[in-house]
C-alpha positions in Angstrom: 17.2 -55.4 -28.5 14.8 -53.0 -30.0 13.4 -53.8 -33.4 15.4 -52.1 -36.2 13.2 -50.3 -38.7 14.4 -48.9 -42.0 12.2 -45.9 -42.3 12.5 -42.5 -40.5 9.9 -41.1 -38.2 6.4 -40.5 -39.7 3.0 -39.8 -38.2 2.0 -42.2 -35.5 -1.2 -43.1 -37.3 0.8 -44.7 -40.1 3.0 -46.9 -38.0 5.5 -44.2 -37.1 8.8 -44.8 -35.4 11.1 -42.7 -33.1 14.9 -42.7 -33.0 17.4 -41.6 -30.3 21.1 -41.5 -30.2 22.5 -43.9 -27.6 26.3 -44.6 -27.3 27.0 -43.2 -30.8 24.2 -45.1 -32.6 20.6 -44.5 -33.2 18.0 -46.7 -31.5 14.7 -46.9 -33.3 11.3 -47.6 -31.7 8.0 -48.6 -33.3 5.0 -46.4 -33.2 3.4 -48.6 -30.5 6.4 -48.4 -28.3 6.6 -44.6 -28.7 2.9 -44.4 -27.8 3.4 -46.6 -24.7 6.4 -44.5 -23.6 4.4 -41.3 -24.1 1.6 -42.7 -21.8 4.1 -43.5 -19.1 5.7 -40.1 -19.4 2.4 -38.3 -19.2 1.4 -40.1 -16.0 4.8 -40.0 -14.4 7.1 -37.2 -15.7 9.5 -37.4 -12.7 12.5 -39.6 -13.5 12.8 -41.1 -10.0 9.2 -42.1 -9.7 8.6 -45.7 -8.6 5.2 -45.6 -10.4 7.0 -45.1 -13.7 9.1 -48.3 -13.2 5.9 -50.1 -12.3 4.2 -48.9 -15.5 7.1 -49.9 -17.7 7.1 -53.4 -16.2 3.4 -53.8 -16.7 3.7 -52.8 -20.4 4.6 -55.9 -22.5 5.5 -53.9 -25.6 8.4 -52.3 -23.7 9.7 -55.6 -22.3 12.3 -56.0 -25.1 13.8 -52.6 -24.7 16.8 -52.2 -22.4 16.3 -50.0 -19.3 19.2 -47.8 -20.3 17.6 -47.1 -23.7 14.3 -46.3 -22.0 16.1 -43.9 -19.6 17.8 -42.2 -22.6 14.4 -41.9 -24.3 12.8 -40.1 -21.3 15.8 -37.8 -21.0 15.4 -36.8 -24.7 11.7 -36.4 -24.2 12.3 -34.0 -21.3 14.8 -32.1 -23.4 12.3 -31.8 -26.3 9.6 -30.5 -23.9 11.9 -27.9 -22.4 12.9 -26.8 -25.9 9.3 -26.4 -26.9 8.5 -24.4 -23.8 11.5 -22.2 -24.3 10.7 -21.7 -28.0 7.1 -20.7 -27.1 8.4 -18.4 -24.3 10.8 -16.7 -26.7 8.1 -16.2 -29.3 5.9 -14.6 -26.7 8.8 -12.3 -25.5 9.6 -11.5 -29.1 6.0 -10.5 -29.8 5.9 -8.3 -26.7 9.2 -6.6 -27.6 8.0 -6.0 -31.1 4.8 -4.4 -29.7 6.8 -2.4 -27.2 9.2 -1.2 -29.9 6.2 0.0 -31.9 4.9 1.8 -28.9 8.2 3.5 -28.2 8.5 4.6 -31.9 5.1 6.1 -31.7 6.0 7.9 -28.5 9.2 9.2 -30.1 7.2 10.5 -33.0 4.8 12.3 -30.7 7.7 13.8 -28.8 9.3 15.0 -32.0 6.0 16.7 -32.9 5.9 18.3 -29.5 9.4 19.6 -29.9 8.6 21.0 -33.3 5.5 22.7 -31.9 7.5 24.2 -29.0 10.1 25.5 -31.3 7.4 27.2 -33.4 5.8 28.7 -30.3 9.1 29.9 -29.1 9.8 31.6 -32.4 6.4 33.2 -32.4 6.8 34.5 -28.9 10.2 36.0 -29.7 8.7 37.7 -32.7 5.8 39.1 -30.7 8.2 40.4 -28.0 10.2 42.2 -30.6 7.2 43.9 -32.1 5.3 44.8 -29.0 5.8 45.2 -25.3 2.4 43.9 -24.4 2.1 40.5 -23.0 0.7 38.0 -25.5 0.0 34.4 -25.5 -0.5 31.8 -28.2 -4.2 31.0 -28.0 -3.7 27.9 -30.1 -2.0 26.2 -27.1 -5.0 26.2 -24.9 -7.7 25.8 -27.6 -7.5 22.0 -27.5 -7.5 21.4 -23.8 -10.1 24.0 -22.8 -13.5 22.6 -22.2 -15.6 23.2 -25.2 -18.7 25.3 -24.7 -21.4 22.7 -25.6 -24.0 23.8 -23.2 -26.1 25.3 -26.0 -26.5 21.9 -27.5 -29.5 19.8 -26.4 -28.2 17.1 -24.1 -31.5 15.3 -24.4 -31.2 15.1 -28.2 -29.4 12.1 -29.5 -28.0 14.1 -32.4 -26.6 16.7 -30.0 -25.1 14.0 -27.8 -23.5 12.3 -30.9 -21.9 15.7 -31.8 -20.5 16.0 -28.3 -19.3 12.4 -28.4 -17.4 12.9 -31.7 -15.9 16.1 -30.4 -14.8 14.3 -27.2 -13.2 11.5 -29.3 -11.2 13.9 -31.3 -9.9 15.8 -28.3 -9.1 12.6 -26.4 -7.1 11.2 -29.3 -5.2 14.5 -29.5 -4.2 14.0 -25.9 -3.5 10.2 -26.1 -1.3 10.3 -29.2 -0.9 13.9 -30.1 0.5 17.1 -28.6 -2.7 18.7 -27.2 -1.2 18.5 -23.7 2.4 19.3 -22.8 3.3 15.9 -21.3 6.4 15.4 -19.1 7.8 12.1 -17.7 6.5 11.4 -14.3 9.3 11.7 -11.7 10.4 8.4 -10.3 8.7 6.4 -13.0 11.6 5.6 -15.5 10.6 3.4 -18.3 12.5 0.1 -18.7 12.3 -3.6 -19.2 10.6 -4.1 -15.8 8.3 -1.1 -15.9 4.6 -1.6 -16.1 4.4 1.2 -18.8 5.3 4.7 -19.8 3.8 7.4 -17.5 3.6 11.2 -18.0 1.8 14.1 -16.2 0.6 17.4 -17.6 2.6 20.6 -17.4 0.9 24.0 -17.4 -2.6 23.0 -18.6 -6.0 23.5 -17.1 -6.9 21.0 -14.4 -4.7 18.0 -13.6 -3.9 15.3 -16.2 -2.0 12.1 -16.4 -1.2 9.7 -19.2 0.0 6.1 -19.4 0.7 3.6 -22.2 1.7 0.0 -22.0 1.4 -3.5 -23.3 -1.2 -5.9 -21.8 -1.7 -9.5 -22.7 -5.5 -9.2 -22.9 -7.9 -8.7 -25.8 -9.2 -5.1 -26.4 -12.8 -6.0 -25.6 -11.8 -7.6 -22.3 -9.7 -4.5 -21.3 -12.6 -2.2 -22.2 -15.0 -4.2 -20.1 -12.6 -4.1 -17.1 -11.9 -0.3 -17.4 -15.5 0.6 -17.8 -16.2 -1.1 -14.5 -14.4 1.7 -12.6 -15.4 0.7 -9.0 -13.6 -2.6 -9.5 -10.1 -1.0 -9.9 -10.5 2.6 -8.7 -10.6 2.4 -4.9 -12.0 5.9 -4.5 -15.0 5.2 -6.8 -18.0 4.8 -4.6 -20.6 4.1 -7.4 -21.1 4.3 -11.1 -24.6 4.3 -12.5 -25.5 4.3 -16.2 -28.7 6.4 -16.6 -29.1 6.2 -20.4 -27.5 4.1 -23.1 -28.3 4.2 -26.8 -26.5 3.3 -30.1 -24.5 6.0 -31.8 -25.4 4.8 -35.3 -21.8 4.0 -36.2 -21.4 0.8 -34.3 -20.6 2.6 -31.0 -22.6 3.4 -27.9 -23.3 6.6 -25.9 -23.9 6.4 -22.2 -24.9 9.1 -19.7 -23.0 8.1 -16.5 -23.2 9.4 -12.9 -20.2 8.6 -10.8 -19.6 9.2 -7.1 -16.1 9.2 -5.6 -14.9 9.1 -2.0 -13.0 11.8 -0.3 -9.6 10.6 1.0 -9.9 12.6 4.3 -12.5 13.8 6.7 -11.6 17.5 6.0 -13.2 17.9 2.5 -16.4 16.8 0.8 -16.4 14.0 -1.8 -16.7 14.6 -5.6 -19.2 13.4 -8.2 -19.3 13.5 -12.0 -22.0 13.7 -14.6 -20.5 12.5 -17.8 -21.0 11.3 -21.4 -19.2 8.1 -22.2 -18.6 7.1 -25.8 -17.4 3.7 -26.9 -16.5 3.1 -30.5 -14.1 1.4 -32.9 -11.7 3.2 -35.2 -10.8 2.3 -38.8 -7.5 0.7 -37.8 -9.3 -1.7 -35.5 -8.6 0.2 -32.3 -11.2 0.3 -29.6 -11.8 3.7 -27.9 -13.7 4.5 -24.7 -13.7 8.3 -24.1 -15.6 10.4 -21.5 -16.2 14.0 -20.6 -18.4 16.0 -18.3 -21.7 17.4 -19.5 -22.3 21.1 -18.6 -25.3 22.6 -17.0 -26.1 23.0 -13.3 -29.2 20.9 -13.5 -27.5 17.9 -15.1 -27.3 14.5 -13.4 -29.4 13.1 -10.5 -31.6 15.1 -8.2 -30.0 17.5 -5.8 -30.9 15.4 -2.7 -28.8 12.4 -4.0 -25.8 14.6 -4.6 -26.1 16.9 -1.6 -22.9 15.7 0.1 -20.8 16.0 -3.1 -19.1 18.8 -4.9 -19.6 18.5 -8.7 -16.2 18.0 -10.4 -15.4 18.2 -14.1 -13.9 15.5 -16.3 -12.3 16.9 -19.4 -11.9 14.7 -22.4 -10.4 11.5 -21.1 -10.5 7.8 -21.8 -8.8 4.7 -23.2 -7.3 3.8 -26.6 -6.9 0.1 -27.0 -5.1 -1.3 -30.1 -4.8 -5.1 -30.8 -1.3 -6.5 -31.3 -0.3 -9.2 -33.8 -0.1 -12.5 -32.0 -2.3 -11.4 -29.1 -2.4 -8.7 -26.5 -3.1 -5.0 -26.8 -1.4 -1.7 -26.6 -3.3 0.7 -24.3 -3.2 4.4 -23.9 -4.9 5.9 -20.8 -5.6 9.6 -20.3 -7.2 11.1 -17.1 -7.9 14.8 -17.2 -9.9 16.3 -14.3 -10.8 19.6 -12.7 -11.4 18.7 -9.0 -12.6 22.2 -7.9 -9.7 22.8 -5.5 -11.3 26.1 -4.4 -13.8 24.2 -2.3 -11.3 22.5 0.0 -9.2 23.9 2.9 -6.1 25.7 1.7 -3.7 23.1 3.3 -5.4 20.3 1.2 -5.3 22.1 -2.1 -2.1 20.6 -3.3 -3.9 17.2 -3.1 -6.5 18.4 -5.6 -4.0 20.3 -7.8 -1.4 17.5 -8.3 -1.2 15.6 -11.5 1.0 13.1 -9.7 -1.8 12.2 -7.3 -4.2 11.6 -10.2 -1.6 9.5 -12.0 -1.1 7.3 -8.9 -4.7 6.9 -7.9 -6.3 6.5 -11.3 -4.0 6.2 -14.4 -1.2 4.0 -13.0 -3.7 2.0 -10.9 -5.8 1.2 -14.0 -2.8 -0.1 -15.9 -1.5 -2.1 -12.9 -4.9 -3.7 -12.4 -5.2 -4.8 -16.0 -1.7 -6.3 -15.8 -2.7 -8.0 -12.6 -5.8 -9.6 -14.2 -3.7 -10.6 -17.2 -1.2 -12.4 -15.0 -3.9 -14.1 -13.0 -5.6 -15.2 -16.2 -2.4 -16.8 -17.5 -1.8 -18.6 -14.2 1.4 -16.7 -13.3 0.1 -15.6 -9.9 0.0 -18.0 -7.0 -1.6 -17.0 -3.7 -1.5 -18.4 -0.2 -4.0 -20.6 1.7 -5.4 -22.0 -1.5 -7.5 -18.9 -2.3 -8.4 -17.9 -5.8 -7.1 -14.5 -6.9 -10.6 -13.1 -7.5 -11.6 -14.0 -3.9 -8.5 -12.2 -2.4 -9.1 -9.2 -4.7 -12.7 -9.0 -3.4 -11.4 -9.0 0.2 -9.0 -6.1 -0.6 -11.8 -4.1 -2.2 -14.2 -4.8 0.7 -11.6 -3.6 3.2 -10.9 -0.4 1.3 -14.5 0.3 0.6 -15.5 -0.3 4.2 -12.8 2.1 5.4 -13.8 4.7 2.8 -17.5 4.4 3.9 -16.4 5.1 7.5 -14.3 8.1 6.6 -16.9 9.7 4.5 -20.0 8.7 6.5 -22.7 9.4 3.8 -26.2 10.0 4.9 -27.7 7.7 2.3 -25.6 4.8 3.9 -27.3 5.4 7.2 -24.6 7.4 9.0 -25.4 10.2 11.4 -23.0 12.3 13.3 -23.3 12.5 17.1 -22.3 15.6 19.1 -18.6 15.7 18.3 -16.0 17.1 20.6 -14.6 19.9 18.4 -11.7 20.6 20.8 -10.2 17.2 20.1 -11.3 17.0 16.4 -12.6 13.4 17.0 -15.9 12.8 15.1 -18.3 10.1 16.4 -20.7 8.8 13.8 -23.3 6.0 14.2 -24.8 3.7 11.5 -27.9 1.9 12.8 -28.6 0.2 9.4 -25.2 -1.3 8.7 -25.3 -4.7 7.1 -21.9 -6.5 7.2 -22.7 -9.2 4.7 -20.0 -9.7 2.1 -22.4 -11.5 -0.2 -26.1 -11.6 -1.0 -26.5 -14.7 1.2 -28.7 -13.6 4.1 -27.3 -16.4 6.3 -23.9 -14.9 6.2 -25.1 -11.4 7.0 -24.5 -9.9 10.4 -26.9 -7.2 11.6 -26.5 -5.7 15.0 -29.3 -4.5 17.3 -27.4 -1.2 17.7 -25.3 -0.8 14.6 -21.7 0.4 14.0 -20.0 3.3 15.7 -17.1 5.1 14.0 -14.6 7.4 15.7 -12.5 9.3 13.1 -10.0 12.2 12.9 -7.6 13.8 10.5 -4.3 15.5 11.3 -1.5 17.2 9.5 2.0 15.5 9.5 5.1 17.5 8.8 8.5 16.0 7.8 7.2 12.5 8.4 7.7 10.0 5.5 4.3 8.3 5.1 5.9 5.0 4.0 8.1 4.8 7.1 5.2 5.6 9.5 2.9 3.0 8.0 5.6 0.4 8.0 6.2 1.1 11.7 2.5 0.9 12.5 2.3 -2.4 10.7 5.4 -4.0 12.3 4.9 -2.6 15.8 1.2 -2.9 16.5 1.7 -3.2 20.2 3.1 0.4 20.2 -0.3 1.9 19.5 -3.0 -0.7 19.7 -4.9 -1.9 22.7 -5.3 -5.6 22.7 -8.6 -5.5 24.7 -10.1 -3.2 22.1 -9.2 -5.6 19.4 -10.6 -8.4 21.4 -13.9 -6.5 21.9 -14.2 -5.8 18.2 -13.5 -9.5 17.3 -15.9 -10.8 19.9 -18.6 -8.4 18.7 -18.5 -10.1 15.2 -19.9 -13.3 16.8 -23.7 -13.1 16.8 -25.1 -12.2 20.2 -21.7 -11.6 21.8 -21.5 -8.1 23.3 -19.1 -7.3 26.1 -17.7 -4.0 27.2 -13.9 -3.9 27.1 -12.4 -4.8 30.4 -15.2 -7.2 31.5 -13.1 -10.1 30.3 -9.5 -8.9 30.7 -7.0 -10.4 28.4 -3.2 -10.3 28.4 -1.4 -9.7 25.1 1.7 -11.8 24.9 3.3 -9.3 22.4 3.5 -12.0 19.7 2.3 -10.8 16.3 2.5 -13.2 13.4 2.0 -11.9 9.9 0.8 -14.5 7.3 0.9 -13.2 3.7 -2.0 -14.1 1.4 -1.0 -12.2 -1.7 0.3 -9.0 -3.3 0.0 -7.0 -6.4 2.5 -7.4 -9.3 4.7 -4.6 -8.1 4.2 -5.3 -4.4 2.6 -1.9 -3.9 -0.2 -3.6 -1.9 -0.1 -6.6 0.4 -3.0 -8.7 1.7 -2.2 -10.6 4.9 -3.7 -12.2 8.0 -2.4 -11.0 11.4 -2.6 -13.3 14.4 -2.3 -11.6 17.8 -1.7 -14.1 20.6 -3.4 -13.4 23.9 -4.5 -15.3 27.1 -7.3 -14.7 29.5 -6.5 -13.3 32.9 -9.6 -14.8 34.4 -8.9 -17.7 36.9 -11.5 -20.1 35.4 -10.2 -20.0 31.9 -6.6 -19.0 32.3 -5.4 -21.5 29.8 -7.9 -20.7 27.1 -6.6 -19.1 24.0 -7.6 -15.5 23.2 -5.9 -15.3 19.8 -7.3 -12.6 17.5 -7.1 -12.8 13.7 -7.1 -9.7 11.5 -7.4 -9.4 7.8 -5.2 -6.5 6.7 -4.1 -4.7 3.6 -1.0 -2.6 3.6 0.0 -0.3 0.7 2.4 2.6 0.0 5.4 1.4 2.0 7.8 2.1 -0.9 9.6 5.3 0.0 10.5 5.9 -3.7 7.0 5.9 -5.0 5.8 9.4 -6.1 2.4 10.7 -5.2 1.1 7.5 -3.7 -0.8 7.4 -0.4 0.1 4.9 2.3 -2.6 2.8 4.0 -3.0 0.2 6.7 -6.5 -1.1 6.9 -7.6 -4.1 9.0 -10.7 -5.9 10.3 -11.3 -8.7 12.7 -12.0 -12.0 11.0 -12.9 -15.5 12.1 -10.0 -17.9 12.2 -11.7 -20.1 9.6 -11.5 -17.2 7.2 -14.7 -17.8 5.1 -15.0 -16.1 1.7 -18.2 -14.3 2.8 -16.9 -13.2 6.2 -18.3 -9.9 7.5 -15.8 -7.1 7.8 -15.7 -4.0 9.9 -12.6 -2.2 8.7 -10.5 0.3 10.6 -7.1 1.8 10.0 -4.9 4.6 8.8 -4.4 6.5 5.5 -1.6 9.0 4.9 -1.8 11.2 1.8 1.2 13.3 0.9 0.6 16.9 -0.1 2.5 17.5 -3.2 3.3 21.3 -3.1 4.2 23.2 -6.2 7.8 24.2 -6.5 8.6 27.6 -5.1 5.2 27.9 -3.4 5.7 30.2 -0.4 2.8 28.6 1.3 5.0 25.6 2.0 6.9 27.6 4.6 5.6 27.0 8.1 5.7 29.2 11.0 6.8 26.5 13.5 8.8 23.3 13.5 6.1 21.1 14.8 6.3 17.6 13.4 2.6 16.9 13.8 -0.3 19.2 14.5 -4.0 18.6 14.6 -5.7 20.3 11.6 -7.4 23.1 13.5 -8.3 26.3 11.8 -8.5 25.0 8.3 -10.5 27.7 6.6 -12.0 27.3 3.2 -11.5 30.3 0.9 -8.8 32.5 -0.4 -5.2 31.9 0.5 -4.0 33.6 3.7 -0.6 35.0 4.1 1.8 32.8 6.1 4.7 34.0 8.2 8.1 33.2 6.8 9.6 30.0 8.0 13.2 29.2 8.6 15.8 28.5 5.9 15.0 24.8 5.9 11.3 25.2 5.5 11.5 24.8 1.7 12.5 21.2 2.3 9.6 20.5 4.6 7.1 17.9 3.4 3.6 17.6 4.6 0.9 14.9 4.5 -2.5 14.3 6.0 -3.2 11.3 8.3 -6.7 10.1 8.5 -7.7 7.6 11.3 -11.0 5.8 11.4 -12.0 3.0 13.9 -15.3 1.2 13.7 -16.9 -0.7 16.7 -20.1 -2.8 16.5 -22.4 -2.2 19.5 -25.7 -3.1 21.0 -28.3 -0.4 21.4 -28.0 -0.3 25.2 -24.2 0.1 25.1 -24.0 3.0 22.6 -23.0 5.6 25.2 -20.4 3.3 26.7 -18.9 2.4 23.3 -18.9 6.0 22.2 -16.9 7.0 25.3 -14.5 4.1 24.8 -14.1 4.9 21.1 -13.3 8.6 21.6 -10.8 7.8 24.3 -9.2 5.0 22.2 -8.8 7.2 19.1 -7.2 10.0 21.3 -4.8 7.4 22.6 -3.9 6.2 19.1 -3.4 9.9 18.1 -1.0 10.4 21.0 0.9 7.2 20.1 1.2 8.3 16.5 2.4 11.7 17.5 5.2 10.2 19.5 6.2 7.9 16.7 6.0 10.7 14.1 8.2 12.9 16.2 10.8 10.2 16.5 11.0 9.3 12.8 10.9 12.9 11.6 14.3 14.1 10.3 13.5 17.6 11.7 12.4 16.5 15.1 11.7 19.3 17.6 14.2 18.9 20.4 11.6 20.2 22.9 9.1 17.5 22.1 9.3 13.7 22.5 12.5 11.8 23.1 15.5 14.0 23.6 17.9 11.1 23.4 17.4 10.4 19.7 20.9 9.5 18.1 22.6 12.7 17.1 20.9 15.0 19.5 23.0 17.1 21.9 21.4 15.3 24.9 22.4 11.9 23.5 26.0 13.1 23.0 26.2 14.3 26.6 24.7 11.0 28.0 27.1 8.9 26.0 30.0 10.9 27.5 28.6 10.4 31.0 28.1 6.6 30.4 31.6 6.0 29.3 33.2 8.3 32.0 31.2 6.7 34.8 32.1 3.2 33.6 35.8 4.0 33.7 35.5 5.7 37.1 33.8 2.7 38.8 35.2 -0.3 37.0 38.7 1.0 36.2 38.6 0.1 32.5 37.3 1.7 29.3 33.9 0.7 28.0 34.9 1.5 24.4 38.1 0.1 22.9 39.8 3.5 22.3 40.0 6.2 25.0 40.5 8.9 22.3 36.9 8.8 21.1 35.1 12.0 21.9 31.9 13.7 20.8 30.1 12.2 17.8 32.6 9.4 17.4 32.0 8.3 21.0 28.2 8.2 20.5 28.6 6.3 17.2 30.9 3.7 18.9 28.5 3.4 21.8 25.5 3.1 19.5 27.2 0.2 17.5 28.7 -1.5 20.5 28.2 -5.3 20.4 26.8 -5.5 23.9 23.3 -4.4 24.7 23.6 -1.1 26.7 20.5 0.3 28.3 19.9 3.2 30.7 17.0 3.5 33.1 15.8 6.3 35.4 16.0 6.2 39.2 12.3 6.7 39.8 10.3 4.5 42.2 9.4 2.5 39.0 12.5 2.7 36.8 11.8 3.2 33.1 14.3 3.0 30.3 15.4 6.3 28.8 18.1 5.1 26.3 19.5 2.1 24.6 22.0 1.5 21.9 21.2 -0.5 18.7 22.0 -3.8 20.3 19.8 -2.9 23.3 16.9 -2.1 21.0 17.4 -5.3 19.1 17.5 -7.3 22.3 14.3 -5.8 23.6 12.7 -5.8 20.0 11.6 -2.2 20.4 12.3 1.3 19.3 13.6 4.5 21.1 10.1 5.8 21.2 8.5 2.7 22.8 11.5 2.3 25.1 10.2 5.0 27.4 7.2 2.9 28.2 9.2 -0.2 29.3 9.9 -0.6 33.0 13.1 -2.3 34.4 11.2 -5.1 36.1 9.4 -6.1 32.8 12.6 -7.4 31.1 13.7 -9.8 33.9 12.3 -13.1 34.8 11.7 -14.1 38.4 15.3 -15.3 39.0 16.7 -12.2 37.3 14.6 -9.9 39.5 15.8 -11.7 42.6 19.4 -11.3 41.5 18.9 -7.6 40.8 17.3 -7.0 44.2 20.1 -8.9 46.0 22.8 -6.8 44.4 20.9 -3.5 44.2 22.2 -2.3 47.6 25.8 -3.2 46.6 25.2 -1.3 43.3 24.1 1.9 45.0 26.9 1.6 47.6 30.0 0.9 45.5 28.6 2.3 42.2 28.6 -1.0 40.2 27.6 -4.6 40.4 28.1 -7.8 38.3 24.9 -9.8 37.7 25.2 -13.5 36.9 24.1 -15.1 33.7 20.3 -15.2 33.2 17.2 -14.8 31.1 15.4 -11.7 30.2 12.3 -11.0 28.1 11.9 -8.9 24.9 8.8 -6.8 24.4 7.6 -9.4 21.9 7.6 -12.1 24.6 10.8 -13.9 23.4 13.4 -15.1 25.9 16.9 -13.7 25.7 19.9 -15.3 27.4 23.0 -13.4 28.4 26.3 -14.6 29.9 26.8 -11.7 32.3 25.3 -8.3 33.0 27.1 -5.2 34.4 25.2 -2.4 36.1 26.7 0.9 37.1 25.7 4.4 38.2 25.9 7.2 35.6 27.1 10.4 37.1 26.2 13.8 35.7 29.5 15.6 35.1 28.3 19.0 36.3 27.4 18.2 39.9 28.5 14.6 40.2 25.0 13.5 41.0 23.5 10.1 39.9 21.7 10.7 36.6 20.6 7.2 35.9 21.6 3.5 36.0 23.3 1.8 33.0 23.2 -1.9 32.2 25.5 -3.8 29.8 24.3 -7.3 28.7 27.2 -9.3 27.4 27.0 -12.0 24.7 23.2 -12.0 24.6 21.1 -14.1 22.2 17.6 -15.2 21.6 16.7 -18.6 23.1 
């Protein structure tokens, strides 16, 4: 029995004891026994561990304690540990809730001030309207947000810059916590327990502005350090260079900063900023980083460095970071810009005049990035393949940056444009100095004798949800990609390996395996590795694997997100996946055009789902013809495509021809997909047999009528189904029903949902599948044997067999029925129908 001790538990250093309740009585342990038990628990916390039993047996001081009592001690020890963890967690949650409650109270005070100000302005306007008929405005409303005229001050004089900095600080704080801007809650971003923060956009102010505030579990200095490094979190920031930095005399610093940003499309030039950035601390302990543009046409770097940019203006913006009791910070972010929308084509102006776009790209992105870093720092984020979060973040940034470099094609990066084919709007650019190294290690760099060739284009999408289109492109790569082109790009990454596509033909099995690596905290971006399975068609290495691995980021697939762009960017990568792997990114970007309510320019003169962006003039708005009644509901977005191909110098012309043809092929595929998924699909373009179309209703009637005529029974359970109900029942029929044409090479023209599931395809891609591709050898023989019977008597029963899906998977079926589908008008054979009964994947 354990030694009984009269005293209660004290510190272990003074001969402490521990006591536990066992069978209604306390069992007491000496300090040495408790220390021994703690050592065993620390090494083997799992109760069923054999190692724990061995350690207990090897410890003499525990030999006089019954096993049951030791078991009870370990159980109590686990309970105490869980209680401590839960108490610590609850304390952390309580601190966060206290800070968030403080933030909400401040936001409520600000809103009350804003309401009071609006009431005063309303009363003033009513008084003015009663006394005079002339239109008047309250100048006080614009005085705070209008860019101050500080051009008369000497920007080279530290005293003048300090005056500008203090003025910028005052105006920024009036936007962050005051009523200088009429903020409204951003649509679709409702605050709540799971929200990242509180988001608002400007209403009726100069430029475009967005505001965010939230709680972050990082210290203010760390947050300021992250946010000042804008290229690390703002994907459209190409570079940020601090030209001058000097102390402000009050403990702060003043910096003169030159920033270059990427253009999201090939249709408009990029923007740059020449700003003053002021970092200082307030009396209440808050840290402030505020920034504004410096006026003057000659400000900033020389004209040659900024020749490809349009100078944009940053109105007083920045970050207010306040420390919280118990750790963490409350942060306020304000972004207020004038992006000079006059300099872009009219169709793109909503992109540069939308506060929602600024909020998604900058304000919300900054807060999400800080939250991501905070979670990674605390160890809450676990990524795949054993990669560190910083490494995976670097991969995502390199993919995005490489794609932006290709889209913009800056001269100082070495890009030159070849003679582009203006008729097709496909631009070919060449970079002969491209270095694909991901690090400063010259051994990992990959320099080509020729360089990198990029084929890119932009087009206008109408009534096509960007999230749906990108999701389709991600999940159905075989619908638009050429496996041989992927194989060429992958082979070119291996030093000294250059082969023109087609020289080593490869068959794509259709299998695409997606291996997730990581995602951001709200799953708005995913990083993954794609494996495409392929086999060589050459006789000598027919059994050699030709698998291709792609590193890919996918973002913006949430249809409920407001103002966010959708992207699918990928690059061939070695299967070993080294951290410093060279990347040549290609991909798609779809940017929604957020039109202003009631804007008549949203009306379109045609119902085309997708149109190449020809005739995009820069200048004053032109009058558009009135659209139909539904045009007010039309949504538009811009799709940008860019594909990069490494090449050797003697293959430049061949690769250029291949690249142009390939991008045109991709454009054609995207057009077909866009037309199919568009709610307002033009019936004269693309698939006419989309569910709900008049053609589909007619075909459903012919299928059911012909089935009854030839087989003497009803295909559907009820013979009273007509019109839409008949099509709906056929579409949801449990058997896979497919129709193919009667051409010399029959192709499928229609399938119900079960048929699409069986073939693992879509209605758009269905039209590229021939009848012979879905059967194996025995199935083709059975079909050929019964084909004459089918054509003579109008139907045939096919025995059980195996067919193939488009993804290469085997599908078994118990029986198949084939029959001729007659057109009701002239009783001619329109197509052949097949019904696969009780099918399943093998």
